[in-house]
N, C-alpha and C positions, 0 to 999 in steps of 0.2 A: 660595109654598115649590116646586112642580112642578117650576121651573126648576130647580132646586136639586141635586130627587131625579135627576132626568134627567139633569141635568151630571155628577151623582155615579156613577148609573148606568154612562155611558159610559166614563169614567173607572175606575169600578174592571174592569169588562170588562174593558178595556183593560193591565189590570196583569194577572187573570187571566190572560189570554192570554202571560205574561211578557214584555210591550213595556217594557223599560228607559226612555222617556222615559217611560212615563205611570208608571210606579214612582216614580221621580224625583220630579216632581210630587205624586203621595200623599204622597208623606215631606214636602216643599215645606209640601204644605198642613197635611199631621197636625204638624205641628213648628214652625208660626205661632202667634205668641202674639198678632197682630189678632184682638177681637173679632168682627170680621163673618167669622172665620174656623173660627172655633168649633163652629157647626151645620153647618158642611158637611162638618167636617172630622168630626166626629161621625158625621153618615150613613153617609161614607165608610166607617167604619172598620164601621160595622153590616154594610154590605153586605161588606167584605174576613175578618170574622173565621171565619161559617161553614165558613171555605176556607182556613185556616191550624190550628196548631197537629200537622203533620205532619213536622217540621227538628229536628236535635240540636242543641238549645241547646247551647252552649257558653262559659263567662266566663274570661277571660284577663286576667291584671294580675300587677303585680308593681309595684317604684320604677322612673321610670324612666332609664333607659336599661342596663333588663335583658334589652333586645331583644328585646320585646316582639313589634313589628312587621315582623322580621326570621322572625323564629320564627311568625308568622302566616301571611304571603307563603309561604314553605316547605310552612307544612301545607296551605294552599287549594292551592295548582298538585299536591299530591301528590294531594290530593281527587278538583278536578279530573280526575287522570289517570284517578281511578279512578271515574270518570263518574255524580260528585256536584256541584250548584249548589251554589258558596258566597258568602255574604251576612257583607260583615266590616262590623258597626258600630260604627266606632271613635270612641271619645269623647276629644275633644281638648281640652285646659286653655284654657279663655277668655281673651282677654283683656281685661283689670278697663278697658279705655276705649272697643272697640268693643263687646263683648259676643261676637265672632267668634272662629274655632278659633285657635288661633296655628299649632298643626304640620300639614302638609299631608297625610292618607295615603295620600293615592295617588298623589306620590311618594318617600314610605318604602315604598309598595308597588307600584313601578311596574311590572315584571312581571304580577304579578300582577293589578292592574288593568287591563291590556289584553284581559284571557280575557273571552271571551262570555259562560263561567259565572260567571261572579264580578262581584262587584254592591260597591263599596265606598260608605260612606257614612260619610265626616270629621262630628262634629257636636257642637257647642262644649259642652262640660258644664256652662255657666251657673252658676247660686245652687242645685240642689237640693242637699242636702245628700249626697255622698257620688262624687259626682266622675262621676254617672250621668244625661245629658243626660233631663228630665223623662221628656220623649214615647219614650226608645228600647225601652221597651214597646211601642209603638202601632208601633215603626217596624218591630220584631222581626214584630208581625202579620204584615204586608203584605206583609214580601218572602217571608215563608211561604205566602201567600196566590199571589205568586207565581209560587213555584216552585221557590222557595231551599227543601235538604234539611237545608243543617248552615248555622249561623248562627252564628258566630264576634265574643260582644262582649269588644272591646276597652278596657279604661278606663284613666285615667291612673293607679291603683296610687297616691294620697294619702289619705291623711282614712279617709271609710268606706265607701270607694270598691270596695271589696274585699264589703265586708256588701250594700253593694246591691245588686251582680252575683251573688253565691251567691245571694239570693232573687227572680233571675226566669230565673234558666238552669237546666240540666238536673247541669250537672256543672259545678264552678268548678275551676281551675289557677292554681296559685302557681308563679309564678317566680320566683328568691331568686336572687341572684348567688356565685358560689363566695367561700369564706370564716368557714365554719361555726361556730369559735370566739365571733370577735363578735360577728360578725353575728346568731349565735343569741341573743346576750344581749341584740340589742336589735329581737331581733322580737316580736310583740307577741303573745300565746300566742293569744288570741280568732278572731285575723287566721287562723293555723296551721291549730285548729280549725279554719274552713269550708274548707279542705283539700281534693277528693277526690281530687287528684295535686299532688306538688310536682314541678319540675325546675330545676333548677342548673343553671343555660345556660351560656354560654361556655366550656364544658367542653373545652377547645384549647390550643396553644400551653402558654405556659410557666403556664395555669392549670388545665390540666388533672390533674393530681394533686392542687389544691386542693380542685380542682370534688371530684370522688372520696372526698375527706377531706368534705367538709361534706354529702355525702349521708350517712356512715355519720354524723354528728354530727343529722344531718334524723331518722333512719332509727329513733337511740338516743329522741330527743324526742317522737317520736310514739308512742312507746310508752308515755308517761307520760298521752298526753291522749286523751280521749274522738273516735271518730270521727264525722262528723257521719253518714254514712249508715251503717246496721244492715248490719251480714253484707256487709262492705268494708274490708278493711283497707290503707289510704289505698299508694298506691306513692310513692316518690322516686326520682326517675333524672339522670342524669346528661347532658346533651346539647351539642351545640352546632350555635343556629341557620345558623355560617356553613357548616357540614359539611354539615347536612340531614342524617345516616345513621342518625339518630335518630328521624327522623319517621315512617316505620311505626310501628316497636313501640311508640311512643306511642299514635295512633293503633288501635292495637290494645286498647290500654290503655280508653281510649274508649271500644271497642264495646263492650268488656268490664266493665264500665261501664255501660252500658247494659241490656245483657242480663243487669244481676247485677238490677234494678231495676227492668225488667217482673215479674221473679218477684212477684208477688202486688199487679202494675197498680203499682205503686212512682211510676215516674216521671208517672201520672195523677194518682198523689192529693194526690203533690207539686207541683203547674200548680194544681191544684185551692182548696189551699192560697194558693200565692201570689198568686192571681187575687183571695181574698178579701180578702188586705194587701196586691193592688192598690187596691180600688174603695173599703179608707179613704180610703189616702196620697190619689188622688183626694179623699175627699169632704171630709180636711181641705185638701188642697189649695185649692178650690172655697172653702170658708167662709173663710180667710184670704183668698182675690183678696176678694171680697165685702165682707168686713168691711174692706177696706183700701180699697176704695173708695163705700162708705158715704159722706153729708156729714156727715154729724152725730159718727159715727167722726171723719172730718179736722177736725171743729171741735174737735175736741178735745185728739186725739193729742200737738201739739207741748207743749202744755201738761202732759200728764202724762209724755210723754218726758223732758222737765222736769224736773219735778221729781224724776224717779226717779234719773236723773244724779247733780242735788244733792244726795242721801240723806233728801230731805222722803216721800218716797215709797214706798212697797217695789215692787216690781214683781208680785208676786202683787198687791196689792188697787192695780196701775192694771190691769194685765189684768181686774180685776172687773170693775171703772169702766166698759175698753172696752167689753165683754161686754156688760152693763147697754147701756150705749146703744146697742149696736147691735143688741140685739133690743125694744127700744124704740122704734127708727127702721124694724125692720122691721112692726111689729106696726102701727104706724101707715098705712102702704103701702095 
């Protein structure tokens, strides 16, 4: 164990110095699913956590094709010009065959990826509900420890990804396409209620007027919804990622939001609640892993699954039997 600690201390020291290669190695270790990497990753995080938490965490979501990557590249370059260091944690759709990322964010953010002040980490979404890689939270802590003061988390924008990212960031930006009428009917109320800022993108060319009308429609719709944050009226803005002329204005809104949340120490309180939720998510994940790996459970699971699939046993009863099997097996160890 002393060897592991020494190795982790050396890697952690390099991460804290801003060594990009060390940061990449650290994240690879954190994201690893190999059992032998679990303890070294935990020990590494223990050394990095006290140096994290100083960034502005912004989640950005929206349907595929809305222009998230183009927007993030423009925003990232703008922030670097203002003196920030920007980390982009981009969660890609996963290949059903290999489990790897299908899209390549470093190719979609070519200019930003070449900046020394930027760090882009594409990760496959994998199996966890919400399209957000399970280790995105830990990766966020690592990049913060490395000195990145703005962390942008881009999600795949499908399923429950909006809910997941809103629970790990300070501010949640929802990007939408122009076409307020029909699109407004198709948007789930809950997703819009999660947003702290709504951007109607692609407000250029033939879509400019449509985008402006969409902004009006969304502003009216928000009047019937409860904002996620107290003392904050959710702005709705039209923007064009291609032109980038609204980038400064959009970041001013982000900073205004942050200042409003600092009053009463609301950001710290929210992060504390997020950390507690994170704890129990980890507990649930670890319990499921241990249950699935238990030999006694493995011996019964096929039989019970088949009984459920053939309507011979209810899922509730099957789950109860599996849990009982697991508890009895654990007690015998």
